[in-house]
FITIVO-210043 format. One record per residue: x, y, z of N, C-alpha, C, O in turn. Coordinates in steps of 0.001 Angstrom, whole numbers, plus 500000, padded with zeros to 6 digits. Example, Ala and Ser with C-alpha at 12.3 -4.5 7.8 and 13.67 -1.06 7.14 Angstrom:
// residues 2
513190494310507800512300495500507800513200496700507800514236496681508465
512850497750507080513670498940507140512900500030507870513409501138508039
***
This chain:
// residues 377
551888456790456903551543455725457712550534456218458752549488455594458929
550850457420459503549967457965460424548581458277459760547577457978460406
548460458770458699547173459006458008546393457692457887545206457657458212
546999456671457451546483455483457343545942454884458593544778454484458568
546582454782459588546214454398460991545064455267461514544180454760462204
545062456783461142543985457502461712542624457181461016541529457391461539
542836456601459668541585456257458991541150455020459415539937454832459501
541975454089459713541520452778460329540860453004461622539870452323461889
541315453928462502540632454329463854539254454810463702538303454345464331
539177455823462786537866456341462315536939455279462089535872455217462699
537353454317461115536584453233460572536059452428461824534844452307461977
536869451925462643536580451078463938535604451829464721534617451235465156
535803453273464984534954453960465897533450454110465120532435454138465816
533382454181464003531951454157463263531379452883463475530217452859463882
532127451546463225531469450247463445531125450086464773530108449424464979
531833450610465900531615450471467373530308451334467747529535450925468612
530098452496467090528903453207467396527755452603466830526736452678467517
527670451967465638526607451541465029526090450119465787524931449730465930
527319449493466211526921448324466946526076448530468461525089447910468858
526751449500469055526149449848470314524878450346470202524068449917471023
524428451293469242523173451674468875522242450540468558521141450518469109
522595449586467707521804448417467453521255447684468758520115447267468964
522436447639469627522184446817470773521247447526471649520457446817472272
521185448897471824520340449529472649518796449395471938517757449273472587
518869449434470792517446449245470060516810447950470335515585447827470346
517695446900470575517229445732470751516638445525472109515691444761472297
517202446206473027516768446059474545515372446495474610514846447333473877
514757445754475687513447446220476189513493447626476679514480448172477172
512168448219476467512141449624476818512564449887478334513308450820478632
512097449098479163512332449195480513513826449081480803514310449843481640
514590448193480182516016447948480491516786449285479925517733449782480534
516281449800478717517087450966478232516845452202479161517717453067479248
515743452288479814515632453426480722515676453216482043515139453990482835
516414451994482455516584451735483756517456452595484811517278452598486029
518367453275484147519202454138484840518951455693484526519801456554484755
517568455978483926517212457221483687516229457687484765515253456953484921
516318458855485590515535459191486731514555460292486135514952461350485646
513297459928486232512395460932485644511689461516486910511036460750487620
511795462859487225511090463524488332509688463399488368509063463523487315
509072463160489485507649462980489595507122464192490225505948464458489967
507717464916490942507278466221491440508250467443491126509444467267490881
507646468691491152508507469841490862508383470563492064507262470768492530
509553471034492706509633471741493985509521473275493571510359473795492834
508489473927494066508375475378493845508956476244494975509148475693496060
509215477370494846509619478336495879508258478471496781507136478254496324
508521478855498101507361478775498956506407480250498602506841481335498214
505180479907498847504145481061498271503360481240499534502961480296500215
503155482542499817502149482802501028500916483360500446501042484268499625
499783482954500750498601483521500457497713483957501722497573483213502692
497147485180501632496284485788502599495081486503502056494866486648500853
494288486953503054493108487710502656492664488818503792492929488623504978
492061489841503400491556490897504389490245491347504040489795491194502904
489564491938505040488331492334504697487905493481505735488361493425506877
487110494436505393486686495531506173485172495717505743484825495819504567
484263495751506887482919495811506757482364496880507872482914496979508969
481302497619507523480920498510508364479361498832508393478703498524507399
478742499428509466477382499903509348477657501517509704478543501790510514
476983502425509163477208503892509140475901504449509050475200504245508059
475523505140510017474372506224510014474948507652509609475782508184510342
474526508249508493475026509418508107473839510470508308472681510185508005
474194511657508818473331512825508917473890513955508217474767514593508799
473515514320507024473806515305506164472831516530506646471645516598506324
473454517407507400472712518539507997472129519335507008472869519708506098
470880519694506998470125520686506241470078520298504810469717521153504001
470400519116504403470321518699503052469400517339502957468225517279503317
470142516300502422469484515033502077469003514260503509469626514480504547
467931513405503484467581512696504553468655511909505168469684511712504523
468526511479506258469501510593507029469589509378506296468590508956505714
470871508653506251471229507472505652471622506450506508472392506794507404
471267505187506460471757504135507132472169502892506088471367502408505289
473515502474506229473871501576505377474818500641505883475695500971506682
474678499523505462475552498294505878476360498050504575475821497660503539
477863498337504710478826498456503577479813497107503680480300496757504755
480004496520502643481449495871502529482402496706501821482391496829500596
483332497352502692484214498407502543485172497949501536485428498618500535
485750496712501816486995496221501158487253494797501298487086494216502370
487656494222500244488064492641500524489360492566499684489387493047498551
490387491990500214491781491893499537492181490521499602491939489811500578
492867490085498446493545488703498285494942489162498303495279490180497697
495941488289499125497243488666499027498014487408498548497666486273498874
499047487664497779499979486416497208501439486993497164501691488042496571
502357486274497804503564486632497842504513485243497421504078484140497753
505527485321496847506380484248496378507850484797495877508118485953495550
508697483699495903510026484029495424510496483246494210510361482024494146
510991483897493354511623483143492173513058482504492469513467481415492066
513778483506493328515040483299493755515257483850495292514318484263495972
516245483815495620516501484523496908516347486156496809515905486828497741
516731486645495674516778487950495384515526488639494907515070489718495287
515004487703493891513834488165493013512634487467493641512537486273493921
511760488414493803510534488080494352509286488718493837509430489791493251
507949488173493979506802488692493319505637488921494266505335488116495146
505012490038494043503706490179494876502723490649493987502857491534493142
501413489777494327500194490117493620499034490123494539498736489122495191
498364491256494601497320491567495403496165492184494671496350492903493690
494812491867495210493725492270494472492861493004495520492923492736496720
492013493992494968491204494769495960489653494781495334489423495131494177
488653494356496251487445494648495862486997495940496406486878496071497625
486731496940495562486540498284495882485528498805496781485568499954497221
484617497961497057483631498241498042482153498269497361481960498455496160
481198498062498289479722498152497686479476499670497534480025500500498259
478571499989496492478262501283496363477426501946497585476988501152498417
477192503186497751477858504400496819479255504650497140479923505428496459
479707504058498095481148504331498453482225503708497702483347504212497658
481888502529497057482730501778496167482134501557494747481033502002494422
482901500873493970482335500612492667481877499351492269481449499118491139
481973498401493322481433496991493258482263496179492168481709495403491390
483568496406492171484625495804491079485760495275491916486050495734493020
486408494238491295487610493910491832488600494119490778488335493809489616
489839494677491145490910495025490328492485494591490793492769494196491924
493113494695490063494595494554490391495083495676491342495152496804490854
495364495537492392495994496365493302497415496466493293497924497561493049
498190495372493550499686495312493439500147494241492399499582493147492391
500924494456491723501684493485490870503174493878490754503560494682489906
503974493291491620505202493968492028506343492966491627506306491879492203
507355493181490717508421492465490616509453492960491574509693494165491498
510102492270492452510902492948493669512408492315493584512590491119493810
513345493096493284514651492846493503515167493267494891515341494458495150
515415492267495804515803492656497073517086492064497469517162490904497875
518126492872497353519443492277497385520090492655498938520792491823499513
519841493744499444520172493932500943519393495051501442518583495562500669
519516495502502607518760496586503184519025497787502410518120498609502266
520258497990501859520457499211501170520081499186499487520037500215498813
519854497986499015519781497907497554518366497130497216518351495899497193
517373497774496998515909497173496547515415497990495465515501499218495472
514862497266494470514406497846493352513052497100493056513005495880492895
512004497890493000510662497356492700510230497948491274510595499038490833
509347496991490603508907497487489395507542496912489094507343495730489376
506546497670488527505316497100488310504082498019488961504258499223488780
503184497759489495502162498498490122502378498484491745502330497383492295
502584499503492441502661499636493892502434500943494441502128501828493641
502530501237495703502328502504496339503656503217495980504747502688496195
503511504446495423504862505071495232505333505648496420504578505549497388
506550506308496598507124507064497740506023508190497998505668509021497161
505597508084499166504697509206499376504618509379501018505570509094501745
503412509862501481503375510272502822503003508915503662502472507959503097
503293508910504923503122507760505746501734507282505607501644506054505629
500591507952505466499164507425505390499025506606504100498294505616504081
499603506941503196499520506279501906500122504843501965499619503831501475
501404504950502720502182503668502619501728502842503851502418501848504075
500737503067504651500118502072505476498743501593505179498330500492505544
498016502498504472496789501992503869495622501771505095495928501707506285
494499501686504679493434501558505567493529500256506572493025500301507695
494157499191506119494292498014506955495277498237508153495141497614509207
496355499227507929497249499431509084497253500861509517498216501365510093
496214501466509242495919502805509795495639502550511433495386501430511876
495710503599512155495218503606513664493760503724513870493112503066514684
493201504819512881491854505233512887490932504510511922491438504019510913
489646504400512130488839503767511113488628504743509913488914504302508800
488218505862510002487706506611508816488817507314508204488838508541508110
489874506444507727491111507061507091490827507751505867489814507404505260
491639508790505335491523509350504116490249510065503879489801510063502733
489527510757504949488397511497504849488703512886505337487746513552505732
489796513364505361490065514733505988490526515814504927490871516948505258
490501515401503740491158516254502666492612516630502666493112517532501993
493335515694503644494756516069503729495637514772503360496456514873502446
495502513683503979496375512632503779496108511716502458494980511542501997
497101511247502001496931510459500962496072510957499751495104510306499356
496443512076499207495760512685498025496454512554496877496138513315495963
497425511684496675498318511453495664497635510898494443496805510007494624
497881511314493233497301510754492100497711509209491900498849508773492075
496649508496491524496851506990491252495947506393490310494889506937489995
496368505187489809495580504511488927494709503512489545493691503165488946
495049502949490841494122502078491354494608502056492924495763501759493231
493639502389493842493902502097495319495222502782495737496040502181496433
495411503981495326496749504640495740497895504371494934498862505131494986
497886503203494074498945502779493368499168503397492172498272504031491615
500335503276491684500806503684490261501631502686489661502086501759490330
501868502829488352502666502027487401504095502639487180504284503733486647
505085501800487655506423502439487618507416501538488197507222500331488341
508712502283488594509711501647489103510358502496490109510474503698489874
510788501997491199511579502611492329512673501891492965512841500672492937
513388502748493530514600502333494417514233502709495889513841503828496218
514408501622496761514432502107498195515439501468499094515752500325498762
515999501940500130516995501371500714517009501999502317516459503074502558
517592501330503207517662501634504489519145501792505018519936500856504900
519464502841505531520935503213506069520817503512507499520763504688507858
520769502504508393520652502836509805519311503509510100518249502919509898
519374504699510560518095505411511049517386506028509774516212506398509810
518202506115508617517547506665507464517031505792506415517754504896505980
515822505973505958515069505361504933514787506237503691514061507228503780
515416505829502437515260506562501296514494505856500220514708504670499972
513642506539499607512848505891498445512770506888497333512831508083497622
512623506456495906512608507302494931512309506474493739512793505360493541
511324507207492814511020506441491663510375507306490564510171508498490794
510043506754489366509317507390488328508206506580487899508404505366487849
507035507043487569505830506457487403505120507023486066505395508105485549
504183506123485608503391506478484426502571507629484620501549507425485276
502785508871484180501959509988484447500361509869484122499438510175484877
500279509323482743498875509230482266498105508296482959496913508564483108
498615507092483482497772506299484139497468506690485544496556506171486188
498394507781486082498256508122487471497240509305487383496519509457488370
497087510159486337496103511180486411494893510870485595493792511239486003
495017510218484469493904509901483517493574511044482674492638510931481882
494251512160482752493796513353481945495037514114481216494897515090480479
496254513509481544497379514149480810497535513874479189497554512724478751
497620514767478535497499514756477062499034514354476605499233513474475767
499975515006477171501405514775476774502016513379477244502520513308478366
501986512463476551502458511031476781503836510897477162504276509834477601
504644512083476992506133512020477154506472512319478587507622512141478990
505515512768479378505725513049480756505678511779481723504997510778481504
506453511965482751506543510983483779506285511641485151506505512846485272
505859510961486121505902511480487565506896510987488410507136509788488553
507552512022489046508715511534489856508080511585491347507157512330491675
508675510753492106508363510563493537509485510280494378510345509483494001
509556510882495524510694510656496420510158510626497883509101511209498124
510874509939498930510623509926500126511858509864501156512670508953500988
512042510725502157513138510427503136512385510377504519511435511094504833
513002509366505318512465509140506555513601508762507442514554508058507107
513378509363508739514395509334509622513604508573511067512681509126511666
514081507448511390513527506680512574514671506979513640515806506548513439
514366507718514771515286508148515734515237507041516957516122506939517807
514089506258516897514212505220518083514149503938517426515064503668516648
513263503139517602513239501742516857513057501868515389512292502698514899
513778501027514686513685501071513182512261500449512708511596499745513469
511857500761511413510846500228510820511355499537509473511435500156508412
511644498375509603512245497722508429511161497491507248509986497243507520
511608497582506000510780497349504784510151498611504291510220499664504925
509541498486503156509135499535502368508023500186502902507994501407503056
506979499331503232505614499846503860505686500354505353506779500248505909
504718500849505998504711501437507112503355501157507974502505500461507419
503106501610509194502114501245509973501791502644510617502647503487510884
500402502777510837499851503992511698500115503728513127500209504704513871
500265502376513676500737502365514957501266500870515049500939500030514211
502016500620516009502457499221516326501942498610517513502481497599517964
500739499245518172500257498763519284501346498293520468501306497235521096
502266499298520592503296498925521730504271498052521353505151497804522177
504308497413520030505277496572519651506770497202519427507795496525519499
506733498618519141507827499209518955507700500810519636506593501341519732
508755501393520019508946502783520381509386503499519132510450503258518561
508490504408518737508716505043517424508761506376517572507806506947518099
510010507168517079509897508590516679510469508800515366511681508849515159
509549508926514462509841509075512992509338510200512321508167510567512420
510362510865511509509920511945510645510023511693509314510946510978508926
509157512201508459509125511904507105508845513012506195507993513827506550
509525513182504909509113514091504016509050513402502596509860512550502226
507995513871501846507719513274500630507333514251499554506807515303499916
507522514042498343506920514882497390506914514191496115507619513202495912
506000514777495107505871514115493741505756515452492918505329516510493382
506191515256491654506170516253490764506040515791489335506633514811488884
505127516658488580505064516183487202504599517545486442503738518283486922
505276517808485172504837519007484479504970520176485408506051520399485953
503801521021485636503989522215486404503224521916487689502828522903488310
502937520635488214502321520447489228503145519758490145504109519121489721
502810519822491693503632519219492444502817518855493762501731519402493955
503329517941494663502812517923495981503659517662496989504541516855496697
503674518129498189504726517940499216503943517599500521502787517965500733
504718516844501381504016516440502657505183516205503698506262515765503304
504973516484504951505809516174506061504997515550507186504041516153507676
505395514275507620504531513598508504505511513171509853506741513128509855
504732512916510818505517512556512178504738511410512902503509511438512952
505388510516513398504765509429514247505563509260515537506757508965515513
504897509449516629505479509196517916504704508075518530503479508168518447
505211507023519136504666506051519799505453505408520883506552504923520612
504914505362522249505651505017523327504823504006524144503627504193524366
505497502932524582504988502041525508505354502511527066506508502517527496
504412502829527691504531503314529141504753502175530135504428500998529974
505344502707531160505548501760532148504470500922532607504715499769532959
503213501424532639502074500531532950501503499675531890500433499068531934
502423499714530869502106498797529607501039499452528589500646498891527566
500680500586528983499640501207528005500565501882526895501785502024526989
499860502223525963500599502750524726499944504079524166498765504121523815
500801505151524112500332506404523640500887506595522218502069506328522005
500056507062521199500403507248519975500046508534519426498861508859519496
501036509469518788500642510734518357501074510679516831502195510271516527
500182511088515905500560511022514458500044512394513967499003512870514421
500794513026513024500499514168512504501121514291511020502043513545510690
500597515243510145500904515531508838500506517010508423499550517628508890
501344517446507526500993518682506890501236518328505270502233517719504884
500365518717504543500422518416502953500027519681502310499262520448502895
500578519991500947500235520880500182500177520186498775501081519461498361
498986520484498052498796519810496757498695521091495743497788521892495969
499379521279494882499437522240493717499375521554492362500295520916491849
498296521746491904497961521092490468498239519704490211498221519264489061
498519518918491313498828517513491342498218516745492374498640516906493519
497397516025492186496824515202493288495817516108494143495377517124493602
495465515821495332494547516465496212493134515826495910492932514855495181
492238516523496580490935515888496518489969516824495864488780516505495902
490320517953495259489451518760494321488415519449494896487638520079494178
488268519416496308487198520231496841485818519357496596485820518215496136
484772520010496940483444519385496959482915519228495360481957518498495108
483508519854494477483175519808492992484295519378492008484069519398490798
485351519037492440486580518785491706487366519845491013488307519563490271
486947521167491277487611522132490702488671522894491387489306523818490878
488829522375492732489871523077493499491161522272493320491404521218493908
492012522926492386493344522154492269494545522448493218495614521837493224
494182523490494021495161523957494911494836523821496426493943524563496834
495409523008497298494851522724498585496021522556499434497109522199498982
495782522837500784496708522389501816496209522121503169495133522670503406
496708521424504112496023521208505207496956520379506325498124520093506062
496399520062507458497131519204508460496318518477509161495118518743509093
496687517595509840495823516915510893496813516335512169498018516187511965
496292516064513309496688515522514327495978514442515003494801514604515327
496586513376515237495760512144515908496566511713517100497796511671517129
495755511398518079496167511107519468495516509892519935494286509914519882
496126508729520426495313507569520800495975506978521999497161507213522234
495209506180522802495701505567523900495248504176524084494034504001524183
495928503301524136495731501773524295495819501336525623496929501219526142
494707501058526291494797500571527694495596499183527843495715498337526956
496108499121529116496925498030529141496254496688529671496850495611529660
494929496860530145494239495934530799493609495049529572493038495621528644
493733493737529613492992492838528851491629492651529288491420492269530440
490572492908528397489214492774528685488519491839527610488238492186526462
488301490645528153487792489502527191488997488981526476489922488441527082
488974489156525119489882488765524292490673489769523507491385489519522534
490427491095524130491192492215523362491391493292524479491206493111525682
491812494480523851492247495572524765491392496754524050491154496664522845
490983497742524723490281498866524305491315500104524082492263500262524851
491103500859523124491792502111522621490927503088522397489954502934521658
491172504090522960490405505500522535491260506347521567492481506208521627
490727507207520686491335507786519648490553509117519333489325509179519292
491381510141519122490720511456518528491563511814517480492753511498517460
490975512496516554491823513222515410491077514319514960489848514255514937
491770515458514551491359516713514228492194517112512832493424517117512861
491575517396511797492146517914510654491607519176510041490442519481510299
492305519916509283491799521363508633492404521174507305493550520735507202
491697521480506297492045521710504898491464522772504074490254522879503873
492351523547503606491680524626502748491985524589501253493120524422500808
490849524763500483490681524553499083490663525792498299489903526688498668
491496525982497131491566527234496476491064526731495059491539525730494523
490090527486494514489415527436493171490199527888492177489800528878491563
491530527244491787492450527678490639492019527256489268492661527520488251
490787526520489300490656526243487991489857527302487211489841527345485981
489239528097487962488486529382487360488989530555488158488486530932489217
490101531139487513490840532187488058489936533472488431490213534178489401
488880533711487618487946534663487853487322534725489207487063535762489817
487095533433489635486489533183490853487575532937491902488307531955491776
487695533648492771488783533580493785488260532933495029488843533194496081
487162532064495043486515531550496073487449530569496816488287529947496162
487365530436497884488007529223498770487265528975499936486396529732500369
487607527922500438486717527464501686487532526461502345488424525883501723
487252526187503718488011525381504626487070524111504949485847524225504865
487683522900505321486960521897505801487539521520506955488739521248506914
486890521432508099487313521041509518486684519422509630485519519113509382
487666518585510026487093517055510286487536516714511776488663516955512208
486548516144512483486786515725513759486426514149513742485442513758513114
487263513258514456487055511846514498487283511340515833488325511682516392
486408510519516477486519509845517751486170508407517588485085508075517110
487163507452518019487037506014517819487196505569519278487887506126520131
486385504391519434486648503610520591486841502139519858485933501512519312
488187501735519963488771500633519240488856499444520133489257499561521291
488459498207519584488563497017520443489709496145519602489488495629518507
490790496088520215492016495576519466492128494065519961492475493813521115
491804493028518995491860491603519522492982490987519121493390490204519979
493756491044517982494928490650517400495618491752516395495736491574515183
496027492849517061496650493701516025495904494067514935494717494331515126
496448494149513627495511494397512655494763493331512061494028493537511096
494919492131512616494246490995511963492940490851512466492115490214511812
492604491441513711491155491400514080490989492480515165491530492427516270
490100493565514688489835494587515562488483495146515046488056494926513913
487831495915516020486433496341515824486479497813516265487205498104517216
485754498765515642485653500257515919484305500691515999483473500352515157
484010501514517086482817502379517121483375503715516885484232504202517623
482839504370515750483314505696515376482377506856515145481185506702514882
482935507947515248482300509230514997483024510144514208484145510454514611
482533510717512991483162511549512283482146512732511900480983512599511518
482867513923512093481946515193511629483026516028510719484191516270511038
482333516423509462482907517194508494482112518587508533480886518583508422
482774519680508680482393520967508895482878521770507838484088521921507669
481979522327507071482508523168505698482056524724505857481028525122506405
482989525441505294482618527036505373481815527113504134481523526134503448
481411528569503843480687528993502717479435528430502667479107528191501504
478646528139503451477419527680503461477333526209502741476278525876502202
478310525462502746478309524055502264477821523257503370478148523606504504
477048522181503202476567521277504050477562520516504905478582520017504430
477246520451506107478049519634507273477578518179507054476515517860506520
478354517489507456478096515955507403478515515212508767479675515377509143
477661514409509531478091513766510657477823512311510472476766511926509970
478822511440510894478478509973510729479016509254512081480045509521512702
478031508263512368478407507485513526478288505835512992477505505523512095
479075504957513598479068503588512948479962502619513831480637502901514821
479800501539513271480815500380513874481317499628512773480557499227511892
482499499417512759483467498680511783484118497528512328484369497440513530
484460496462511319485024495171511755486142495034510606485937495284509418
487324494608511142488410494449510278488898493033510474488904492661511647
489323492136509533489769490839509796490862490487508914490635490834507755
492082489854509105493059489557508077493438488034508447493494487655509617
493672487259507430494339485857507686495557485989506919496364485061506877
***
């Protein structure tokens, strides 16, 4: 009896479904879709877009060698893009115009392409192309440096890279009160361009201690123009195969009672068969050096900005380890003096600069004077 009733119910359900389907087909299209909502817009997470440029005029006096040179240069143009897929997963994409010849290659390349998992201050994982854990100078770049002629002393930011100091890889970073930690592994062939053993990877790490105000985030500044009181110590290193590089850096910045700002930055670095600048002919695989920078930002507003005076001295020593029979070595001393006009922090500033590079061993000295302009939006 129950089986007969179940069969009758199934038959009635089938008839009902067919009847409803036929009724829907008979309705006009507008009536059938009256209760269906079709979205007309799609809401995407917020995206920020920005840009930056650096341009300069430089007079170069290569003493006792080539004639003097005068050049207007477009040193760098960058496009910035940042967005979020979710609250924790984010994406960064930046490009870099490498500058006009002879200083640049007149090309545009991918500078950063970062997938960012940022869960908390203590747990952040990045993957893609970005600046590896390294010295402070590499982590602030030319746009957030205090001086104009950055990376020309043979000391700072000599780490191997695939593009604009960047490498392809993955890294962890986190902040624990005063301590900031970062470590990662990166693609060695892309970082050096010459490694034959494709199984090798490059390992990098950095420890930083901020004893005064904190410096949130992965990237750093060369100055805060008085926005923070900073006493920070950093240690960084990279290793791959039989090569390594090590650095120690210091930043001290204090806003004085008269509202002026004094800044001291210093670094010591050793490159041993990994990174470095290679000397004047690229064969010097072992080098070490230091620099010290001191600046003062005047408190008085002059027009639309404030003046800053800056001096920097560096010394690097290069050993010719590529040709052991030739034990030659030489030293490079670099001096820089800037008069900066800071209009809106790193977004609008101009510099009058002097840089002298003095080399041992009969190599030519080089002196440069010029003016530079930096803008960011």
